[in-house]
VODO-73253 format. One record per residue (C-alpha): residue number from 1; x, y, z. Coordinates in steps of 0.05 Angstrom, whole numbers, padded with zeros to 5 digits, always signed. Each point is the difference from the previous one (the first is absolute). Example, Ala and Ser with C-alpha at 12.3 -4.5 7.8 and 13.67 -1.06 7.14 Angstrom:
<pts>
+-----+--------+--------+--------+
| num |   east |  north |     up |
+-----+--------+--------+--------+
|   1 | +00246 | -00090 | +00156 |
|   2 | +00027 | +00069 | -00013 |
+-----+--------+--------+--------+
</pts>
This chain:
<pts>
+-----+--------+--------+--------+
| num |   east |  north |     up |
+-----+--------+--------+--------+
|   1 | -00454 | -02665 | -02452 |
|   2 | +00035 | +00064 | -00016 |
|   3 | -00061 | +00038 | +00024 |
|   4 | -00073 | -00015 | +00012 |
|   5 | -00017 | +00014 | -00074 |
|   6 | +00054 | -00041 | -00034 |
|   7 | +00022 | -00072 | -00001 |
|   8 | +00074 | -00018 | +00004 |
|   9 | +00023 | -00046 | -00057 |
|  10 | +00042 | -00061 | +00018 |
|  11 | +00053 | -00022 | -00049 |
|  12 | +00049 | -00058 | -00006 |
|  13 | +00058 | -00012 | -00046 |
|  14 | -00023 | -00030 | -00066 |
|  15 | +00055 | -00002 | -00052 |
|  16 | +00022 | -00045 | -00057 |
|  17 | +00005 | -00003 | -00075 |
|  18 | -00073 | +00010 | -00019 |
|  19 | +00012 | +00004 | -00074 |
|  20 | +00033 | -00068 | -00001 |
|  21 | -00056 | -00028 | +00042 |
|  22 | -00053 | +00026 | -00049 |
|  23 | +00038 | -00029 | -00059 |
|  24 | +00008 | -00066 | +00037 |
|  25 | -00076 | -00003 | +00004 |
|  26 | -00004 | +00005 | -00076 |
|  27 | -00027 | +00072 | +00001 |
|  28 | +00058 | +00032 | -00038 |
|  29 | -00048 | +00044 | -00039 |
|  30 | -00025 | +00030 | +00065 |
|  31 | +00067 | +00029 | +00020 |
|  32 | +00008 | +00074 | -00014 |
|  33 | +00067 | +00036 | +00002 |
|  34 | -00017 | +00030 | +00068 |
|  35 | -00020 | -00065 | +00032 |
|  36 | +00053 | +00004 | +00054 |
|  37 | -00031 | +00065 | +00025 |
|  38 | -00065 | -00036 | +00016 |
|  39 | +00030 | -00033 | +00061 |
|  40 | +00041 | +00050 | +00041 |
|  41 | +00032 | -00053 | +00046 |
|  42 | -00058 | +00004 | +00049 |
|  43 | -00070 | -00029 | +00009 |
|  44 | -00060 | +00026 | +00038 |
|  45 | -00022 | -00045 | +00057 |
|  46 | -00076 | -00002 | +00008 |
|  47 | -00039 | -00045 | +00046 |
|  48 | -00053 | -00046 | -00027 |
|  49 | -00058 | +00038 | +00031 |
|  50 | +00021 | +00066 | -00032 |
|  51 | +00013 | -00035 | -00067 |
|  52 | -00069 | -00032 | +00002 |
|  53 | -00030 | +00068 | +00017 |
|  54 | +00030 | +00030 | -00064 |
|  55 | -00029 | -00054 | -00045 |
|  56 | -00068 | +00004 | +00035 |
|  57 | +00001 | +00076 | -00008 |
|  58 | +00008 | -00008 | -00075 |
|  59 | -00060 | -00048 | -00003 |
|  60 | -00044 | +00046 | +00043 |
|  61 | +00019 | +00063 | -00038 |
|  62 | -00014 | -00032 | -00067 |
|  63 | -00070 | -00021 | +00024 |
|  64 | -00012 | +00070 | +00028 |
|  65 | +00017 | +00030 | -00068 |
|  66 | -00047 | -00048 | -00036 |
|  67 | -00057 | +00014 | +00048 |
|  68 | +00010 | +00076 | -00003 |
|  69 | -00009 | +00005 | -00075 |
|  70 | -00071 | +00018 | -00022 |
|  71 | -00028 | -00055 | -00045 |
|  72 | -00018 | +00044 | -00059 |
|  73 | +00064 | +00042 | +00003 |
|  74 | -00037 | +00067 | -00006 |
|  75 | +00033 | +00059 | -00035 |
|  76 | +00008 | +00037 | +00066 |
|  77 | +00039 | -00058 | +00030 |
|  78 | +00046 | -00006 | -00060 |
|  79 | +00012 | +00075 | +00003 |
|  80 | +00018 | -00002 | +00074 |
|  81 | +00052 | -00053 | -00016 |
|  82 | +00026 | +00039 | -00060 |
|  83 | -00012 | -00055 | -00051 |
|  84 | +00012 | +00027 | -00071 |
|  85 | -00067 | +00004 | -00036 |
|  86 | +00024 | -00038 | -00061 |
|  87 | +00011 | -00060 | +00046 |
|  88 | -00069 | +00002 | +00033 |
|  89 | -00031 | -00049 | -00049 |
|  90 | +00056 | -00051 | +00007 |
|  91 | +00003 | +00008 | +00076 |
|  92 | -00075 | -00014 | +00005 |
|  93 | +00003 | -00058 | -00050 |
|  94 | +00057 | -00035 | +00036 |
|  95 | -00031 | +00012 | +00069 |
|  96 | -00066 | -00033 | -00021 |
|  97 | +00031 | -00062 | -00033 |
|  98 | +00036 | -00049 | +00047 |
|  99 | +00043 | -00026 | -00057 |
| 100 | +00041 | +00063 | +00007 |
| 101 | +00046 | -00027 | +00054 |
| 102 | +00043 | +00041 | +00047 |
| 103 | +00065 | -00040 | +00001 |
| 104 | +00040 | +00036 | +00054 |
| 105 | +00017 | +00065 | +00034 |
| 106 | +00044 | +00026 | +00056 |
| 107 | -00022 | +00033 | +00064 |
| 108 | +00050 | +00049 | +00030 |
| 109 | -00011 | -00004 | +00075 |
| 110 | +00030 | +00034 | +00061 |
| 111 | +00010 | -00042 | +00062 |
| 112 | -00020 | +00039 | +00062 |
| 113 | -00010 | -00017 | +00074 |
| 114 | -00075 | -00003 | -00016 |
| 115 | +00011 | -00049 | -00058 |
| 116 | +00007 | +00008 | -00075 |
| 117 | -00025 | +00064 | -00035 |
| 118 | -00014 | +00009 | -00074 |
| 119 | +00045 | +00049 | -00036 |
| 120 | -00024 | -00017 | -00070 |
| 121 | -00017 | -00057 | -00047 |
| 122 | +00038 | -00011 | -00065 |
| 123 | -00057 | -00037 | -00033 |
| 124 | +00016 | +00007 | -00074 |
| 125 | +00074 | -00005 | -00017 |
| 126 | +00035 | -00019 | +00065 |
| 127 | +00073 | -00020 | -00008 |
| 128 | +00051 | -00030 | +00049 |
| 129 | -00023 | -00069 | -00023 |
| 130 | +00070 | -00029 | -00012 |
| 131 | +00026 | +00026 | +00066 |
| 132 | -00059 | -00026 | +00040 |
| 133 | -00013 | -00066 | -00036 |
| 134 | +00070 | -00022 | -00019 |
| 135 | +00059 | +00040 | +00027 |
| 136 | -00018 | +00002 | +00074 |
| 137 | -00016 | -00074 | -00003 |
| 138 | +00067 | -00014 | -00033 |
| 139 | +00033 | +00043 | +00053 |
| 140 | -00016 | -00055 | +00051 |
| 141 | +00044 | -00049 | -00038 |
| 142 | +00054 | +00053 | -00010 |
| 143 | +00002 | +00013 | +00075 |
| 144 | -00002 | -00074 | +00018 |
| 145 | -00069 | +00006 | +00032 |
| 146 | -00038 | -00051 | -00041 |
| 147 | -00042 | -00020 | +00060 |
| 148 | -00020 | +00072 | +00017 |
| 149 | -00073 | +00021 | -00007 |
| 150 | -00019 | +00055 | -00048 |
| 151 | -00067 | +00025 | -00028 |
| 152 | +00018 | +00001 | -00074 |
| 153 | -00056 | -00039 | -00033 |
| 154 | -00013 | +00049 | -00056 |
| 155 | +00021 | -00045 | -00057 |
| 156 | -00044 | -00058 | +00021 |
| 157 | -00059 | +00047 | +00009 |
| 158 | +00011 | +00030 | -00069 |
| 159 | -00002 | -00070 | -00032 |
| 160 | -00068 | -00012 | +00033 |
| 161 | -00025 | +00068 | -00022 |
| 162 | +00021 | -00013 | -00072 |
| 163 | -00035 | -00068 | +00002 |
| 164 | -00064 | +00033 | +00023 |
| 165 | +00004 | +00055 | -00053 |
| 166 | +00010 | -00052 | -00054 |
| 167 | -00057 | -00044 | +00023 |
| 168 | -00048 | +00058 | +00007 |
| 169 | +00014 | +00018 | -00073 |
| 170 | +00004 | -00071 | -00029 |
| 171 | -00036 | +00024 | -00063 |
| 172 | +00065 | +00035 | -00019 |
| 173 | +00065 | -00034 | -00023 |
| 174 | +00049 | +00001 | +00059 |
| 175 | +00051 | +00045 | -00035 |
| 176 | +00026 | +00055 | +00045 |
| 177 | +00040 | +00061 | -00022 |
| 178 | +00037 | +00036 | +00056 |
| 179 | +00020 | +00071 | -00017 |
| 180 | +00042 | +00054 | +00033 |
| 181 | +00030 | +00068 | -00018 |
| 182 | +00060 | -00012 | -00044 |
| 183 | +00067 | +00016 | +00030 |
| 184 | -00020 | -00016 | +00071 |
| 185 | +00041 | -00060 | +00024 |
| 186 | -00039 | +00002 | +00066 |
| 187 | -00067 | -00005 | -00034 |
| 188 | +00024 | -00055 | -00047 |
| 189 | +00025 | -00041 | +00059 |
| 190 | -00066 | +00008 | +00037 |
| 191 | -00036 | -00025 | -00063 |
| 192 | +00049 | -00058 | -00006 |
| 193 | -00020 | -00026 | +00069 |
| 194 | -00073 | +00008 | -00017 |
| 195 | +00011 | -00037 | -00066 |
| 196 | +00033 | -00058 | +00036 |
| 197 | -00060 | -00005 | +00048 |
| 198 | -00049 | +00005 | -00059 |
| 199 | +00037 | -00055 | -00038 |
| 200 | -00006 | -00045 | +00060 |
| 201 | -00074 | +00016 | +00002 |
| 202 | -00010 | -00025 | -00072 |
| 203 | +00010 | +00063 | -00042 |
| 204 | +00041 | +00007 | -00064 |
| 205 | +00037 | +00064 | +00017 |
| 206 | +00040 | +00053 | -00037 |
| 207 | +00034 | +00063 | +00025 |
| 208 | +00012 | +00063 | -00039 |
| 209 | +00001 | +00076 | +00009 |
| 210 | -00068 | +00032 | -00008 |
| 211 | +00028 | +00042 | -00057 |
| 212 | +00007 | -00063 | -00042 |
| 213 | -00072 | -00023 | +00008 |
| 214 | -00048 | +00007 | -00058 |
| 215 | -00072 | +00014 | +00019 |
| 216 | -00055 | +00000 | -00052 |
| 217 | -00075 | +00010 | +00004 |
| 218 | -00013 | -00016 | -00073 |
| 219 | -00022 | -00063 | -00037 |
| 220 | +00038 | -00066 | +00003 |
| 221 | +00059 | +00034 | +00034 |
| 222 | -00043 | +00023 | +00059 |
| 223 | +00037 | -00013 | +00065 |
| 224 | +00067 | +00005 | +00035 |
| 225 | +00061 | -00025 | -00039 |
| 226 | +00074 | -00008 | +00013 |
| 227 | +00058 | -00026 | -00042 |
| 228 | +00025 | -00066 | +00028 |
| 229 | +00050 | -00017 | -00055 |
| 230 | +00027 | +00024 | -00066 |
| 231 | -00062 | +00020 | -00040 |
| 232 | -00043 | -00038 | +00049 |
| 233 | -00055 | +00035 | +00038 |
| 234 | -00048 | -00028 | +00051 |
| 235 | -00066 | +00025 | +00028 |
| 236 | -00005 | +00002 | +00076 |
| 237 | -00069 | -00003 | +00033 |
| 238 | +00032 | +00012 | +00069 |
| 239 | +00040 | +00063 | +00013 |
| 240 | +00040 | +00022 | +00061 |
| 241 | +00024 | +00072 | -00002 |
| 242 | +00050 | +00029 | +00048 |
| 243 | -00023 | +00068 | -00025 |
| 244 | -00044 | +00042 | +00046 |
| 245 | -00073 | +00007 | -00021 |
| 246 | +00000 | +00074 | +00014 |
| 247 | +00061 | +00009 | -00044 |
| 248 | -00036 | -00036 | -00057 |
| 249 | -00061 | +00044 | +00010 |
| 250 | +00038 | +00066 | +00003 |
| 251 | +00057 | -00012 | -00049 |
| 252 | -00028 | -00053 | -00048 |
| 253 | -00075 | +00016 | -00009 |
| 254 | -00004 | -00038 | -00066 |
| 255 | +00030 | -00062 | +00033 |
| 256 | -00049 | +00008 | +00057 |
| 257 | -00058 | +00002 | -00049 |
| 258 | +00026 | -00061 | -00039 |
| 259 | +00010 | -00041 | +00064 |
| 260 | -00071 | +00018 | +00023 |
| 261 | -00028 | -00025 | -00066 |
| 262 | +00040 | -00065 | +00001 |
| 263 | -00017 | -00016 | +00072 |
| 264 | -00074 | +00012 | -00011 |
| 265 | +00000 | -00047 | -00061 |
| 266 | +00040 | -00054 | +00037 |
| 267 | +00060 | +00005 | -00047 |
| 268 | +00044 | +00010 | +00061 |
| 269 | -00003 | -00002 | +00075 |
| 270 | +00050 | +00043 | +00039 |
| 271 | +00034 | -00004 | +00067 |
| 272 | +00001 | +00035 | +00043 |
| 273 | -00070 | +00021 | -00019 |
| 274 | -00020 | +00073 | -00008 |
| 275 | -00041 | +00000 | +00064 |
| 276 | +00065 | -00008 | +00041 |
| 277 | +00010 | +00074 | -00014 |
| 278 | -00054 | +00012 | +00052 |
| 279 | +00046 | -00031 | +00052 |
| 280 | +00063 | +00031 | -00029 |
| 281 | -00027 | +00071 | +00008 |
| 282 | +00023 | +00033 | +00064 |
| 283 | -00069 | +00030 | +00002 |
| 284 | -00021 | -00069 | +00025 |
| 285 | +00037 | +00016 | +00066 |
| 286 | -00049 | +00056 | +00014 |
| 287 | -00059 | -00041 | -00025 |
| 288 | +00018 | -00058 | +00047 |
| 289 | +00007 | +00047 | +00060 |
| 290 | -00069 | +00027 | -00015 |
| 291 | -00029 | -00071 | -00007 |
| 292 | +00038 | -00027 | +00061 |
| 293 | +00016 | +00059 | +00046 |
| 294 | +00052 | -00016 | +00053 |
| 295 | +00010 | -00071 | -00024 |
| 296 | +00063 | -00027 | +00033 |
| 297 | +00033 | -00016 | -00067 |
| 298 | -00010 | +00070 | -00028 |
| 299 | +00034 | +00067 | +00008 |
| 300 | -00045 | +00062 | -00003 |
| 301 | -00004 | +00025 | -00071 |
| 302 | -00038 | +00056 | -00034 |
| 303 | -00004 | +00040 | -00064 |
| 304 | +00016 | +00063 | +00040 |
| 305 | +00062 | +00015 | +00043 |
| 306 | -00001 | -00030 | +00070 |
| 307 | +00021 | +00030 | +00066 |
| 308 | +00069 | -00013 | +00030 |
| 309 | +00048 | -00045 | -00038 |
| 310 | -00022 | -00033 | -00066 |
| 311 | +00026 | -00021 | -00067 |
| 312 | -00027 | +00026 | -00066 |
| 313 | -00002 | -00050 | -00057 |
| 314 | -00019 | +00006 | -00074 |
| 315 | -00056 | -00048 | -00020 |
| 316 | +00041 | -00039 | -00049 |
| 317 | +00070 | +00017 | +00022 |
| 318 | +00053 | -00054 | -00003 |
| 319 | +00069 | -00015 | +00028 |
| 320 | -00007 | +00051 | +00056 |
| 321 | -00002 | +00059 | -00048 |
| 322 | -00036 | +00065 | +00015 |
| 323 | -00019 | -00017 | +00072 |
| 324 | +00006 | +00052 | +00054 |
| 325 | +00004 | -00006 | +00076 |
| 326 | -00034 | +00057 | +00038 |
| 327 | +00003 | +00014 | +00075 |
| 328 | -00035 | +00068 | +00003 |
| 329 | +00052 | +00021 | -00052 |
| 330 | +00031 | -00041 | -00057 |
| 331 | +00055 | -00046 | +00027 |
| 332 | +00020 | -00043 | -00060 |
| 333 | -00018 | +00004 | -00073 |
| 334 | +00020 | -00054 | -00050 |
| 335 | +00011 | +00024 | -00071 |
| 336 | -00042 | -00033 | -00053 |
| 337 | -00045 | +00005 | -00060 |
| 338 | -00067 | -00007 | +00036 |
| 339 | -00007 | +00068 | +00034 |
| 340 | -00060 | +00020 | -00043 |
| 341 | -00042 | -00062 | +00017 |
| 342 | -00058 | -00002 | +00049 |
| 343 | +00027 | -00008 | +00071 |
| 344 | -00019 | -00040 | +00061 |
| 345 | +00022 | +00017 | +00071 |
| 346 | +00018 | -00057 | +00048 |
| 347 | +00017 | +00002 | +00074 |
| 348 | +00075 | -00008 | +00011 |
| 349 | +00023 | -00066 | +00029 |
| 350 | +00069 | -00015 | +00028 |
| 351 | +00030 | -00061 | -00033 |
| 352 | +00041 | -00052 | +00039 |
| 353 | +00073 | +00020 | +00007 |
| 354 | +00066 | -00035 | +00013 |
| 355 | +00058 | +00025 | +00042 |
| 356 | +00035 | +00028 | -00063 |
| 357 | -00058 | +00047 | -00016 |
| 358 | -00031 | -00041 | -00057 |
| 359 | -00076 | -00002 | -00002 |
| 360 | -00036 | -00062 | -00026 |
| 361 | -00063 | -00008 | -00042 |
| 362 | -00033 | -00068 | -00008 |
| 363 | -00022 | -00020 | -00070 |
| 364 | -00053 | -00054 | +00006 |
| 365 | -00020 | -00034 | -00064 |
| 366 | -00072 | -00020 | -00012 |
| 367 | -00012 | -00053 | -00054 |
| 368 | -00069 | -00028 | +00017 |
| 369 | +00022 | +00007 | +00072 |
| 370 | +00057 | +00030 | +00040 |
| 371 | +00059 | -00044 | -00019 |
| 372 | +00068 | +00034 | +00007 |
| 373 | +00038 | +00054 | +00038 |
| 374 | +00059 | +00042 | -00019 |
| 375 | +00032 | +00061 | +00032 |
| 376 | +00029 | +00064 | -00030 |
| 377 | +00042 | +00047 | +00042 |
| 378 | +00026 | +00070 | -00007 |
| 379 | +00025 | +00059 | +00041 |
| 380 | -00058 | +00043 | -00022 |
| 381 | -00058 | -00011 | -00047 |
| 382 | -00006 | -00071 | -00028 |
| 383 | +00005 | -00002 | -00076 |
| 384 | +00009 | -00054 | -00053 |
| 385 | +00076 | +00010 | +00007 |
| 386 | -00001 | -00016 | +00074 |
| 387 | +00037 | -00061 | +00024 |
| 388 | -00038 | -00066 | +00000 |
| 389 | +00012 | -00040 | +00063 |
| 390 | -00019 | -00073 | +00009 |
| 391 | -00035 | -00025 | +00063 |
| 392 | +00001 | -00060 | +00047 |
| 393 | -00061 | -00022 | +00039 |
| 394 | +00013 | -00027 | +00070 |
+-----+--------+--------+--------+
</pts>
């Protein structure tokens, strides 16, 4: 250890032509232009006990979140979590109907000498799926380590989650539309991996930007439609949207109202469901600490500033934007567009560090259960642009 509060990261050389390895597996469509940057010639070495602890932490934390949510979702609770009011009806509807299935999410965890600690849960629109499910797995072949152990079972878990979602809604035709914000190659690639898993689970799938979707609440055209060929449109009873629920509520209120109507009338079922915004809200960090004070998986969190060193986070901030580190006085402030949101205050936690000064954050995917681990590293605050580093379990 570098000190009593921080774990030292062990690395080993891990090089090779990852892009060629991915293409050799038949996943050409999964390779982005920056694929080579996913694997920086090194891999994190983690022992089996610590790897198991990360997966078990995801399972325990998910159960804690479920148990902490009041059954009737009272107004006061939704206000504490900052849920936009025009989503309340859909959040409650999806929460009370098991057919609205939470496919997956990603827990961001800090490894500490006392065990894993929750930093936040990306419950709604988590990315890093290609890196975690495909690229780091292919990196084993690229590095000539086919027999090495790695916790990268996200793809298989997604297939099972899609199977369950389809079976729970077997009154609907298994046609799934996967949508993303147009112009984002990263989002499109994440959706492509999800589409492949859904196809294996028995869905007829189609990908397109959300801007090209036609949504109607009227007459025979009622439903969600996308163009699948020249002058050929198809209705899709299943919708996956890599578009944040709070963004829909704030920026597209008419779309929010239309989706609420269509979900309530069973014209469409959406993943991830609206209730995942309860878990996505950083207000949940303070809610969990109140429900489970001093739980070993939690860092102290409150809706008011803490003593000593803490980090201030916007409720629905993304990509590391608009967060601030405070140690009696402001230490670091990340620029961003979320400064005006409600804020939560979380106890500072030192991340593991290597001998080059990089700190490491564990991303643990939950898809029905904890199923995969990936690491991001940075010299500073971890963001979506931080380097992805594969791991090996010994």
